[in-house]
N, C-alpha and C positions, 0 to 999 in steps of 0.2 A: 272472568273465566280463568281457571287455574292452568298454569303451564304444565302441570303434571297430568292433565287430562289425556286420556287415550284417544287418538284420532283414528287409529286402525287397529283392529284386533282380529287375529287369524287363529283359528282353532282346528288342529288336526286336519289340515288341508291336504288332499291327495288328488293326483291326476295321472292317468296312464294313457300313453299313446302306443297302441299295439302291445308289444312286449316291454316297452320302455316305461319305467316308473319315473316320470318327470318330477313329480312332487310327492313326497312320502310322509304323510302325517306331520306336516309342518305347522308349528305354532309360534307366534310371537306377537308382541304389542309394540306400537309406535306411539311415543308421547308427543304431545303438542310442542311445537317450537324446536324440536330436535332436528338434526341432520342424520337420518338413519340409513346406514349402508347395508345392502344385501351383497355379501362378498362370496365369491366362489368361482371355480374355473369355468370355462366355456362348457355348456351342456349340463350345468349343475342344477338347473331349474329356476334360475333367477327370472328370466323373461316370462316363463309360464306363470310363475307366481304373480307377477305384476299384471299380466293379462287377465288372470282370474279376478284380481281385486278390482279391475276396471270393467268387469262384466263382458269382456271380449271372449274369454274362454270359460266354459262351464267345468266346474270341479266335479270329480267323481264322488268325493266324500269330504266332510268337514264343512266349515263355515267361515265367513268373515263379515265384519261390520265396520262401516265408516261412521265416525262421530256417534257411536253407540246407538245407531238406528239402521234400519234396512230400507229406507226410502231412496232407491237408486237414482230417481230423477232429481231429487233434491241434492243428493250427494255429488252427482256429476257436476253441478254448478260450482261446487266448492273445490274441485280438483282440476288442476292443470297438468296435462300429461304429454310426454313425448316418448312413445315406444318405438316408433320408426321415423325415418326422415320424412317430415311433412311434404306434401306436394305443393310447391310454389310455382307460380307462372313466371318463366324466365324472362319474358319481355315486359313484365310489369315492375313498377318500382316497389321498394320495400313497403312504403306506406300503402300503396294500392293493394298489395298482397295481404297486408294486415286488415284492410277494410273488408276484404273477402272473408278472411278468418272471422272477423267480428260478425259478419252477416250469418255465417254458418253457426257460430256460437250464440247467436241471437243477443248480442250485446251492442251497445252504441259505440260510436267512434271516439268518445271523450277520452278514453284511456290510451289511445294509440301513441300520441306524442310522448306521454310519460314512459311507456314501456320501451319505446325506442331510445329514450335517454337512459333508462335503466340498464339496457344492454349495450350502451355505447355505439348506437347506430343512427342517432338523430341526424348527424351531419351527412349521412349517406341515405337519408330517407327517400330522396327523389331518384336515386340511382336504380338501375334495373338489377333484378335479382341475379341475372346471368353474369354480372360483373363482380359478384361477391366471391371472396375466398371461401374455402370450406369452413373455416372458423367463423366467419361472418354469417354464413348460412345457418350454422348451428345456433348462433346468437339470435338470429331472426326467428328461428323455431322456438327458442325460449321466450322471445317477446310474444309470440302467438299464444303460448301456453299461459302467459301472465295477463292476457287481455281482460279476463273476467275477474281479476283480483282474487285468485284462488287462495284458499287457506292452506292447501297442500299442493306441492309440486312433485310430480312423480316422473322420474327420468331413468331410462334404460341405457346404461353405458354412455353417459354424457360426454366423455372425453375421447371416445373411439375415433380414430382417424386424425386426431389433432396433433400438431407439432408441439414441442415443449412450451413454446410461448402461448399457444392456444389453450393448452391444458392449464397453465398458470392463470390465464385470464378467466377461464371458465370457473376455476376454483374460487377465485376472488369474487367473481360475480355471484356465485351461489352463496357464499358467505354473506355478501351484502344483502341479498334477498332474504336470507334466513334471519338476519339481524332485525328485519322489519316484522318478525313474528311468523313468517311463512314456514311451515313444516316441510322439509325436503326428504323424500325417499328416493334413493338412487341405487341402481345395481352396478356392480363393477367386478372385473376379474383382476384389477390392479390393487394389490395390497397397499402400496405406497400412497396412492391417491385416497383410498378410504381412510387411511390413518391420518392424512393431512387435513381432511375436511370434515369427517363424520364425528358426531358425538357418541353415537351408539351403532352397534353392528351385529348382524347375524351372519355367521359363516355357514354356508351350506355346501354339500357335495352329494351328487346323485339324488337330489331332492330331499335329503335329510339334513337336519340341523346338526352341526358339529359343535358350535359354541355360540353364545350370544351374551350381550351385555354392554357395559361402557367400553368404548373403543380402546381406551388406554389400558383397561384391565384385560380385555380379551386378546389384544394384539401386543401386550407388553412383552418386552424382551425377557428371555429366560437366561439366567447365569448357570454355567456349568463349572463346578468347583472340584478340584482334585485335592484329596487329603491323604496324608501318610502319617503313620506313627509306628512305634516298635511292635505294638499288638494290633494287627489289622482287624482281627475278628472282634476284639473288644471295641475298637473304633466304629466298626460297622454296626454293632448291636446298639451302641449309644446314639449314633447319628440317625439311624433308621426310625427311631422313636421321637425325634425332634420335630415338633409340629410346624416348624417354619420352612421345611423343605418339601419338595414335590416327590422326589424319589432318590434312592441310593442303591448303588451296585458295587460289588467288588470286581475290580479289573486288575488282574495280575498282582502288582505290588502296591495298589492304591485303592481308595474308595472314591468313586465318582458320584457326586450328588447334583441334582438339579434344584434350583431355587427360584423364587420370584425375584425380580430385580430390585426390590425394596429392602433386601436384607444385607447387612454389612458383614464383612468377613470377621470383624472383631466379635460380633455376636456369636458366630459359630465357634470361634476360638475360645471365648469365655464359657460357652455352654459345655464344650468338651472338657475344658480344664476343671469345671465344677464336677465332672464325672470322673476325675482322676486320670484324664488322658492328655498327654502333652504331644502336640503335633510337631513333626520335623519337616513337614512340607504342606503348604497351602497355596494353590494356584487357581486364580479366577480366569475363566474364559467366557467372554460374552458370546452367546449363541446368536448366529445370524438370524435376523427376524424372518426373512423370506424362507430360510431353511426350516425354521420352526413351524411356520405356516404350512408349508408343504408336508411336513411330518404329520401335522394334525389332520390334514386331508387324507394322507396315506393310511393313518390309523383308522379312518372311517370306512375304508374300502373293504 
């Protein structure tokens, strides 16, 4: 089975609640063994999208398919999901709660000890759920989702409510699960978390796709470079046609350009020199990544 195989394909998905367009002709593909992030502010349509793909919410338009088929019963057995906090029995132990989960999922108990070890709760397997911290409760929910040995793990805001230690533990746990070949699809409004864990990302706002692709490319930093020369207009006309920049504008006594972060200042200087332009000022300012992300969302409004 190829790692490039598509496990989830979404085509022009739309969903409206009253006057609110929660999902607006959304399309994207998730490849096997990736960690795919659905990134966007609260209310952007992330949870609705996940709910549609699990058959919990009916789409108004568009389609989706898991594993290139439409057999929902077969697909559900391959997917472990946590959209909301699962209901555990507070006076039962972690193991007993997972036995109930296994009964509901119609799987045997053979995997319980393994998943408890996977989420670092094996030593607390006999303790009552009510004694668990919030982070431990989250990990037990993850154990429940892993009981059926899913090929895909689907999580809605998995680090919500966790302290920094809990966020780090969850991040490392998901990486460990993914290293075993499990595809992970997660939604988040936290840019930093998506950038640290995901291999691929789609950025959505008001149900629409803003950007998608490899996380390092989509969320890469952008450099802002200020240029000056004796002939500002000639400088602008030369640099605006340079194919390695994103944009250029004249601001008072300088030309301000935006570039991708993989371009060196020397490249720009050499290019302009070849055009007969000598710079008397070149200043690089790294653009704050979060500011860049918010600008992208603002441009979509």
